[in-house]
C-alpha positions, 0 to 999 in steps of 0.5 A: 486133167491128163495130158493128151498127146496131139495127133499130127497129120503130115501133109507131105511124105518124102520118097524115102518115107514111102519107100520105108512104108512099103519096104520097097526101093525108092526106084520102084516108086519112081518107076510106078510114078511114070507108069501109072497116072494116079500117082502125081506127087508134087515137086520142090524147088530142088526137084525132090518128090513130095507125096500126099496121103492121096498119093500114098493111098494110090500107091498102096492100091497099086502095091496091093494089085502088083505085089499081093494079088499078083497083077501085071503092070498092064493088068493093074492099070486095066483093073484100075480103069474098070473098076477102081472104087472096087478095088479101093473097097478091097484094099480098105478091107486089107488094111483093116484086117492087117491093123486087127492082125497087128492088134492080135500079135501085140495082145499075144505078146503081152500074155 
């Protein structure tokens, strides 16, 4: 029977890991945490921020609105208030397209 690699799911991400995921500085994450109510990281006894997967998903939504679509912070807040579900579905489409792009680039590299 072949060996199967176990898939581990992280419960919490550090601010450094989140900043690496989005290629931004940790100060931007701290700033957006103060600006948007949907990002609520837990803090340990030392005061380090621990982001859940939900926080990372919410940060991705904000990142998409501000950095990719060009919304201002106030515009992104308003968009999230008006139709968060519509924005979430758009973000899911963008994520799946990015995965497809990476797959095709890997396939092209292998040829």
